ROKEKOL-521305 format. One record per residue (C-alpha): x, y, z. Coordinates in pm, whole numbers, padded with zeros to 5 digits, always signed. Layout:
XYZ;...
//
This chain:
+00046+00011+00056;+00145+00327-00074;-00007+00655-00007;-00008+01053-00067;-00228+01359+00018;-00574+01507-00107;-00578+01870-00163;-00764+01909+00184;-00458+01712+00402;-00642+01386+00403;-00455+01065+00372;-00547+00881+00062;-00446+00479+00039;-00341+00336-00386;-00189+00026-00487;+00026+00016-00823;+00135-00312-01066;+00262-00357-01410;+00439-00152-01613;+00342+00051-01985;+00137+00361-02088;-00133+00476-02053;-00150+00439-01735;-00485+00281-01633;-00672+00424-01307;-00980+00269-01145;-01168+00417-00909;-01421+00232-00662;-01802+00313-00606;-01982+00443-00262;-01948+00195+00023;-01661-00036-00164;-01300-00001-00192;-01009-00090-00402;-00973-00479-00406;-01328-00468-00609;-01058-00436-00897;-00863-00719-00810;-00950-00957-01087;-00876-00599-01333;-00567-00504-01154;-00377-00844-01213;-00530-00911-01575;-00411-00576-01677;-00095-00524-01481;+00041-00787-01802;+00027-00483-02046;+00008-00165-01860;+00090+00017-01525;-00237-00026-01321;-00351+00197-01039;-00649+00138-00799;-00752+00410-00560;-00905+00402-00230;-01182+00722-00211;-01116+00903+00122;-01418+00766+00378;-01326+00477+00175;-01040+00195+00220;-00753+00208+00350;-00777+00590+00304;-00864+00837+00595;-01257+00942+00659;-01133+01312+00797;-01253+01506+00497;-01572+01767+00616;-01729+01775+00263;-01851+01484+00108;-01849+01615-00282;-01730+01429-00598;-01478+01763-00667;-01334+01652-00364;-01314+01265-00508;-01171+01428-00800;-00891+01551-00581;-00803+01237-00419;-00721+01106-00788;-00548+01391-00863;-00364+01402-00530;-00258+01021-00696;-00122+01127-01043;+00037+01386-00955;+00242+01197-00696;+00336+00959-00958;+00416+01167-01253;+00199+00993-01433;+00145+01187-01800;-00086+00914-01976;-00389+00806-01833;-00726+00630-01888;-00953+00657-01569;-01187+00368-01497;-01465+00449-01299;-01780+00258-01120;-02099+00354-01045;-02018+00682-00801;-01696+00727-00959;-01858+00798-01275;-01882+01169-01192;-01555+01120-00945;-01356+01078-01282;-01563+01324-01516;-01404+01603-01240;-01067+01441-01269;-01055+01445-01617;-01184+01817-01560;-00905+01933-01378;-00600+01721-01538;-00730+01746-01967;-00336+01696-02086;-00300+01386-01900;-00646+01212-01946;-00653+01003-02331;-01021+00914-02238;-01316+00790-01959;-01463+00449-01883;-01746+00451-01686;-01871+00129-01528;-02204+00094-01477;-02291+00457-01476;-02416+00771-01593;-02692+00582-01798;-02916+00914-01898;-02690+01272-01842;-03076+01436-01817;-03171+01213-01503;-03328+01385-01261;-03572+01304-00941;-03797+01501-00709;-03590+01664-00463;-03849+01478-00229;-03794+01156-00352;-03452+01232-00325;-03458+01353+00084;-03704+01054+00189;-03421+00783+00023;-03158+00923+00213;-03346+00994+00546;-03363+00647+00551;-03031+00581+00587;-03020+00843+00814;-03274+00648+01025;-03096+00273+01019;-02806+00301+00777;-02678-00060+00777;-03055-00143+00730;-03099+00076+00458;-02779+00009+00290;-02875-00384+00345;-03204-00374+00138;-03070-00123-00160;-02761-00344-00193;-02950-00675-00245;-03133-00466-00501;-02827-00425-00717;-02753-00796-00785;-02988-01027-01052;-03145-01331-00932;-02928-01537-00996;-02611-01361-00882;-02346-01549-00640;-02483-01554-00271;-02125-01513-00146;-02103-01199-00360;-02396-01038-00233;-02306-01099+00153;-01974-01005+00086;-02109-00674-00055;-02373-00582+00149;-02112-00655+00450;-01878-00444+00325;-02111-00115+00212;-02350-00151+00542;-02009-00129+00750;-01928+00217+00608;-01908+00537+00841;-02303+00609+00896;-02176+00980+00884;-01999+00904+00572;-02218+00724+00372;-02415+00966+00415;-02238+01238+00320;-02177+01065-00038;-02491+01020-00101;-02609+01404-00043;-02292+01487-00280;-02386+01238-00524;-02736+01386-00591;-02622+01779-00552;-02359+01668-00814;-02660+01488-01050;-02866+01761-00999;-02612+02114-01030;-02283+01971-01185;-02332+01703-01419;-02445+01814-01743;-02184+02118-01693;-01905+01832-01674;-01973+01649-01934;-02008+01940-02165;-01627+02079-02084;-01451+01750-02096;-01299+01692-02420;-01209+01337-02408;-01422+01002-02542;-01618+00835-02308;-01736+00458-02301;-01956+00302-02058;-01926-00070-01957;-02298-00125-01836;-02521-00359-01740;-02814-00484-01892;-03049-00471-01561;-03133-00090-01636;-03136+00106-01980;-02888+00371-02046;-03026+00634-02321;-02746+00662-02563;-02945+00936-02763;-02977+01179-02457;-02624+01101-02363;-02454+01214-02702;-02631+01535-02754;-02408+01615-02448;-02097+01458-02542;-02093+01330-02886;-01828+01076-02823;-02036+00877-02607;-02007+00495-02661;-02197+00193-02494;-02056-00137-02474;-02383-00311-02251;-02287-00643-02052;-02553-00898-02023;-02704-01113-01733;-02478-00887-01423;-02612-00660-01202;-02454-00322-01042;-02123-00449-00991;-02000-00628-01364;-01612-00655-01276;-01673-00877-00988;-01965-01055-01125;-01823-01129-01503;-01440-01036-01463;-01364-01206-01812;-01657-01098-01988;-01573-00731-01851;-01193-00741-01916;-01301-00823-02241;-01496-00518-02274;-01250-00321-02129;-00936-00409-02290;-01147-00345-02612;-01223+00067-02511;-00812+00065-02377;-00742+00012-02725;-00984+00237-02892;-00835+00505-02686;-00471+00414-02774;
//
């Protein structure tokens, strides 16, 4: 494990493997950590320098952040890229980290060759009524473990590996409730106020490897980012990199090669 310090003095943990440009930078989603990329790190380290980051408040990174915003998480990734002096990167972000890699690319556009979202960014225009969002987040405020357990179970198909489901439920529900709720608030705030602006500002191509559990609105997304592409991975839920790593790695390798 290696560490660096983000722009707000929070210590960020990360790991590296392999050699070769461009570097692939893996960023996890809400409530999990960099270990969810293990099957990708082993595979892609054969050809590339790979980096996996624990965002602040997750995994082995520090928790002393005051505001859990997508921009602050973007700064975590920037801190690692600068620490390693990387000049050619492809950013890979799962779920919430689709927003995080957009924020990273806004900050270091010259180093960023492309973005790969993983079951994320399904509709740039999607908005939820504020009352609905508040009601949903309130359930996490009242009983974080119960709400998280119920929610995470919905992210897997019925035929999912029960051991994987239970591990993911355990990992996410072990998140500090204060941090977990704060990140959810930051996520919805970003979606409402910043997402459209971000995708219009980012000039590098974006490919999403998304599950078929929920439709991705390609037509809407291309209105804002003409380079948007979708690779659909079937029969999995919200965590395709661990549910079907073989198929996922093939799709990811295709996307990386397209950027190169």
